[in-house]
Each structure stands twice: as C-alpha cells, then as structure tokens.
N, C-alpha and C positions, 0 to 999 in steps of 0.2 A: 147023957152028957154030949155036948156038942163036939164035933171033930175040930181039930186045929186046922185053920185055913193056912195053906202054904202056896207059894208061887213057884212053879217049875221053870218058867221062862218069861222074860219081859223084853220088850223093845218099844222104841218110840214109833208111833203110827200116825203122827201128825204133830201140829204145833204144841198141843197140850193133851194129846191122847196117847195112851199106852195100849199096846196089844199084850194082854196078860194071859198066860196059860196057867191055870190053877191045878194043883195036884189032884188027881182023880178025874180030871176032865180031858176030853179028846180034842176039843176045839178052843182056841184062844178067844178071849172076849176083848172088844175094844172098850176101854175105860176112859171117858172124857173127864179130865181133871180141871177143866177151865174154871168151873165154879169154886172148887176147893182152893185152887191157887189164887183166885181173885179175892177170896175171903180170908186167906191165911198170911199173916206177916211172915211166918216161918218159911213159907214156900214162895214168897214174892220174887226172889231172884230168878225163878223159872219163868216168870210171866213174859219176859222179853228176851230170853236167851235160849233160842232153839238149839244151839250147839250143846249147851249144858244139859238141856232136857233130853237130848238124844243119847247122853252118856249114862242113862239109867242102868242099874244092875240089881240082880237078886242078892239079898244079904241075909245073914243069920240063918243059913240053911233053909231059906224060903219063907221065913216069917215076915219078910217085908222087902221093899225095894228102896234104893237110895241113889243119890246123885253125888258126884265128887265136888260138891260146892260147900265150902265152910261158911257158917254164919255165926253170930254170937250165941246161937242155940245149938251149936255143933253142926254136924252134917245134916243135909236135907234127906228125910226119909218118910216113908208111909208104910204102915203095917199092911200085911196081906189081908187081914180081916176088914180094914177100912176099904181097901180096893174092892173086895168082894161085895161089900154093902153098896158101893157106888155102881158097880157093874150091874 
C-alpha cells in the first residue's frame, strides 16, 4: 500500500515556484508550477498575481496546499500527491 503524501511546510520560492517540505523528508524541494498554472483555468488567478501566490499555506493536515483566492470553483488548492508528482 502506498503511503499518504503530506506536506509539512510550504513557501513561495519564486513567481510560480514553491519550496515544499514533504513529510518524511529532510530537504525541501522546489516545485515549479508554471506549466500546471498555465494549463489550468482553476489556477489561472495565480498566473499574474505574485502577492496571492506568496500567500500559500498547508491545508487539511498536510494533504495539500491552498491560496486564499476564491473562484467559481471555490478556493485554489493543489493536493500533496500532485505536488509530489511534479517535484
């Protein structure tokens, strides 16, 4: 059975890059979300708003990250497992 991926800490590390520390790891990974944001209507508000992107936070006890930006699809979020695949 696969372990559940969790995020322990996250911070913006660039225009569309996050520094993500996954549970069970000692070193944070830089995760470039440029491609995902460019292809996702859901995440489009983050494309040109660096201040909003910098407000990223861990949610749901580490199961994902989110930004305090409301859209018609609710808040902007990405699961920890998606971040791990991108990393």
